C-alpha positions as CSV (number, residue, x, y, z in Angstrom):
1,M,106.5,85.2,99.6
2,K,105.7,85.3,103.4
3,I,102.1,86.7,104.7
4,E,101.9,88.3,107.8
5,K,97.8,88.9,108.8
6,L,98.0,92.9,110.7
7,T,94.3,93.0,111.5
8,E,90.9,91.1,109.9
9,N,91.2,93.8,107.2
10,K,95.2,94.6,106.4
11,I,97.9,91.8,105.9
12,R,101.5,92.2,105.0
13,V,103.1,90.4,102.2
14,I,107.0,90.1,102.1
15,V,108.4,89.6,98.3
16,N,111.8,88.3,97.4
17,S,113.4,88.9,94.1
18,E,113.1,85.4,93.3
19,D,109.2,85.8,93.6
20,L,109.3,88.4,91.3
21,K,111.7,87.0,88.9
22,N,109.3,83.9,88.7
23,N,106.2,86.3,87.7
24,N,108.5,88.3,85.3
25,L,108.2,91.3,87.0
26,D,110.6,93.9,88.6
27,Y,110.5,97.4,90.3
28,Q,109.5,99.5,87.2
29,T,106.5,97.1,86.2
30,I,105.1,97.0,89.5
31,M,104.8,100.6,90.1
32,E,104.2,101.9,86.4
33,K,101.9,99.2,84.9
34,P,100.4,97.7,87.6
35,I,97.8,95.8,85.3
36,E,101.1,93.3,84.2
37,S,101.3,92.7,88.2
38,Q,98.0,90.9,88.2
39,K,99.1,87.8,88.2
40,L,101.4,88.4,91.2
41,F,98.4,90.1,93.2
42,L,96.2,87.3,92.9
43,E,98.9,84.5,93.8
44,M,99.6,86.9,97.0
45,L,95.2,87.0,97.6
46,L,95.3,83.1,96.9
47,K,98.1,82.1,99.5
48,A,96.6,84.6,102.0
49,E,93.4,83.3,102.0
50,K,94.6,79.8,102.1
51,E,97.4,80.2,105.3
52,V,95.4,83.3,107.1
53,G,92.2,83.4,106.1
54,F,92.1,86.5,104.5
55,Y,89.1,86.6,102.0
56,T,88.7,89.5,99.8
57,E,85.8,89.0,97.2
58,G,83.4,91.5,97.5
59,Y,86.0,93.9,99.2
60,K,87.5,96.9,97.5
61,L,91.2,96.8,98.1
62,L,94.2,98.7,98.8
63,V,97.6,98.0,97.9
64,E,100.4,100.1,99.3
65,A,104.0,99.1,98.1
66,F,107.6,99.6,99.6
67,S,110.8,98.9,98.1
68,S,114.0,98.1,100.0
69,S,117.2,98.8,97.8
70,D,118.1,95.2,98.3
71,G,115.0,94.3,95.8
72,V,112.9,93.2,98.7
73,F,109.3,94.5,98.1
74,V,106.4,94.9,101.0
75,F,103.2,95.0,100.3
76,T,100.3,96.1,102.5
77,I,96.9,94.9,101.4
78,T,94.0,96.6,103.0
79,K,90.4,95.5,102.6
80,Y,87.2,97.8,102.8
81,T,84.5,96.3,104.1
82,E,82.2,99.6,103.4
83,K,82.3,100.0,100.1
84,P,82.0,96.2,98.8
85,A,82.4,96.6,94.7
86,I,84.4,93.7,93.3
87,S,83.9,90.4,92.5
88,S,86.8,87.7,92.9
89,N,87.1,87.2,88.9
90,K,87.5,91.0,88.1
91,L,90.2,92.2,90.7
92,K,91.3,95.5,89.8
93,V,94.1,96.7,92.1
94,T,95.9,99.8,91.8
95,P,98.8,99.8,94.2
96,K,99.7,103.3,96.0
97,K,103.3,104.1,95.3
98,K,104.8,104.4,99.0
99,I,108.3,103.8,97.7
100,K,111.2,104.9,100.4
101,D,115.0,104.9,99.4
102,V,115.6,102.6,102.5
103,N,119.0,100.8,102.6
104,P,118.3,97.6,104.8
105,K,122.3,97.4,105.4
106,S,122.7,100.8,106.8
107,T,123.6,100.5,110.7
108,T,121.9,104.1,111.6
109,S,118.6,105.2,110.2
110,I,116.5,108.0,111.2
111,Y,112.8,108.5,111.1
112,R,110.9,112.0,111.1
113,F,107.3,112.0,112.7
114,S,105.3,115.0,111.9
115,N,104.1,114.8,115.4
116,F,104.1,113.2,119.0
117,E,100.9,111.4,117.9
118,A,102.0,109.4,115.0
119,F,104.7,108.5,117.1
120,C,102.6,106.9,119.5
121,E,100.3,105.4,116.7
122,F,103.5,103.4,115.6
123,C,104.6,102.3,118.9
124,T,100.7,101.0,118.9
125,A,101.0,99.1,115.4
126,I,104.8,97.8,116.6
127,H,103.1,96.5,119.7
128,N,100.5,94.8,117.6
129,T,103.0,93.0,115.4
130,T,104.0,90.4,117.8
131,N,107.1,89.3,115.7
132,I,109.0,92.8,116.0
133,Q,111.4,93.1,118.9
134,S,112.9,96.6,119.1
135,K,115.6,95.2,121.3
136,Q,116.5,92.7,118.8
137,L,116.2,95.4,116.0
138,A,118.9,97.9,117.4
139,K,121.4,98.5,120.2
140,T,119.7,102.2,120.6
141,I,116.6,103.3,119.5
142,A,116.3,107.2,120.9
143,L,113.8,110.1,120.3
144,Y,114.7,113.1,119.5
145,L,112.8,117.1,119.4
146,F,114.4,119.4,116.6
147,N,112.8,122.1,115.4
148,D,109.5,121.2,116.0
149,T,109.9,117.8,114.8
150,Y,110.2,114.2,116.3
151,Y,112.9,111.9,115.0
152,L,113.6,108.3,115.7
153,I,117.2,107.4,116.0
154,L,117.8,103.7,115.3
155,S,121.8,103.1,115.7
156,N,124.2,99.9,115.7
157,I,121.1,98.6,114.1
158,H,121.5,94.3,113.3
159,T,121.2,94.5,109.6
160,E,120.5,90.5,109.7
161,Y,117.2,91.1,111.7
162,T,114.9,88.4,110.5
163,H,111.9,90.9,110.8
164,I,113.7,94.4,109.7
165,H,111.8,94.7,106.4
166,A,108.9,94.3,108.0
167,F,109.7,96.9,110.6
168,Y,110.7,99.3,107.3
169,S,107.4,98.8,106.4
170,T,105.4,99.2,109.5
171,I,107.3,102.7,110.2
172,S,106.8,103.7,106.7
173,E,103.3,104.0,107.3
174,F,103.7,106.6,110.4
175,A,107.1,108.6,109.2
176,N,109.2,109.6,106.6
177,L,112.9,108.2,106.4
178,A,115.1,111.3,107.1
179,S,118.7,109.8,106.2
180,H,121.1,107.1,107.2
181,S,123.7,109.8,107.9
182,E,125.7,109.8,111.0
183,T,126.6,113.3,110.3
184,F,122.9,113.8,110.7
185,K,122.4,112.1,113.7
186,M,125.1,114.4,115.5
187,K,123.3,117.2,114.6
188,L,120.4,115.9,116.3
189,L,122.4,114.5,119.4
190,E,123.9,117.8,120.0
191,H,121.3,120.4,118.9
192,G,118.1,118.4,119.3
193,K,116.1,117.8,122.8
194,S,116.3,113.9,123.9
195,I,112.8,112.8,124.5
196,M,113.9,109.1,125.3
197,K,117.4,108.5,125.2
198,R,117.3,105.0,125.0
199,N,114.4,102.1,124.3
200,A,111.9,104.8,122.8
201,I,110.0,102.1,121.3
202,E,109.5,100.1,124.6
203,M,108.7,103.4,126.4
204,G,106.4,104.7,123.8
205,I,104.3,101.1,124.2
206,K,104.8,101.1,127.8
207,Y,103.3,104.8,128.4
208,F,102.1,106.3,125.7
209,L,100.0,103.7,123.4
210,S,97.1,105.1,121.2
């Protein structure tokens, strides 16, 4: 289990298959029977409090779950200061389903943004997550406009990149996975309008931080 502090009110928890096995949990249980997942959530919160000073007593929590096809779960936990409602001995957490059919072994990934502002917000989030380096993630990262929709195309992805799950978790907050297909990629390259042909994330960070 790995804890990353994103902001004072938000953390990311990466849980592997061994962590789930130790808690007698699987995908189905987490998403459909959250009450049975309380032990794991409490373990997350205790570890987060100890390692990164993320204190949750007296706060309302939102837990978003992201799953990849290789059995890794990424939880984003946000606490809300404006609505203190929970005591530490009566924790009630309901995961918000946010599951994407991501294949972390694919060397091509295409994400769809609803507008350019969403892409800029994503670049800001990547900039604030210091351990994600886009140059190490993929050889080419391009932004294309097609049918009034912005697509981020990641080509020649380094599938063994250490922080690949953190990247997929972050981008899922701002965009939807469109495809892993090379055919769809070629369609975008042929018929779409090139906005940023290379290093789109770095260019977004440099020129369009929100």
